[in-house]
C-alpha positions, 0 to 999 in steps of 0.5 A: 837443554834436555839433549845436553843433559842426556849427553852428559848422562851418557858420559857419566855412565862409565863413572858409575860403579854399578854401570854395566861394562862389556868388552869388544876386542874385535871392535876397533877405534882406528885412525884412517886417511879418509872419512871412508876409513879405507886405509890406515896410512898416508903421505904428509909432505910439504910439497905434495900435500902442504903443511896441513894433514887431516886424519880420521878416528873411526869405529869398525865393529866386530862383524860377528856382533853386528846385530848386538853392537852396531852403534855408539853414543859416546867415545873416550880416547887419546891419540899417541904419536902426533907430531908437535905442531908450531901452535900447540895441540892439533885441532879436532872436531867430532863427526857430526858435532857432538852435544858435549866435548870434554877435553881440549888436547886429544893427544896422549900426555908425555907423562902417563902417570900424572899427565892429562890428555884425551877427550870424551865426546857424546852425541844425543842420538845413536851413530850407527855402523862403521864410521868416522867419529873424529877429524884431527887436523895436524899442522907442521911448518917443517919436513915430516919424518918417515914412519911416524906411528899414531895410536889410539889409546885410553884417556888420561886419566880415564873416567873410571880407574877400573877402565884402562882402555879406550871406550865407547857407550852403546846405543842401548838407552837407557843403559848406554852400556860402556864397552871397551874396544881395541885401539888402532894405528896409523902410519905417516910416510911409511917406508913399507908397502901396504901389508907391511908393518912399521913398529908393530902397526900393520898397513891395510891392504888396498886394491890394485888401483890404490896400490899402483897409485901409492907406488907412484906417489911414493916414487915422487916422494923419494925423489 
């Protein structure tokens, strides 16, 4: 019970007018193809990968602030652009399991003025370093289009009207400083190579082996 109460207290921090709020524009909550956060693009094809596709929301910190800001205790976000599935909202889970989760649909709502969407998650201990924090499992029974862009956005509505960005709380107990961060993006079935851009989302560069493998997979996919 004490751990649950602590996690709830962490989630309540940004709601307090007196809470300390800071900004880390070079800290990024992004979306990646694997839990190691290696690249922000991937293939989802019925024949090659099957009807289920998993992506991972992960945090990468500003290298210049690694001594001051290098871990989190909670997150607040939504994900825009997830293709509609046949059975409602996509499944998602925190990594590791959070102590508290608020929200059942991680998607950004279509109506951003009155709609509700996104989640809060809090853990009872510090999650240090660059890491995956959420796994999203998307399901489709039909062909997946090219160049679908997913983006990390804020929660709707946010926990505090004064915070209009995606948010984490730091590990600096008992303050748990609320920190706004940048939102990253991910491209499903991109038609451009690594380093290219789709609708403002720049694909991560990858090493030579990965690039060669990607080229072969793309050739199969186009066939």
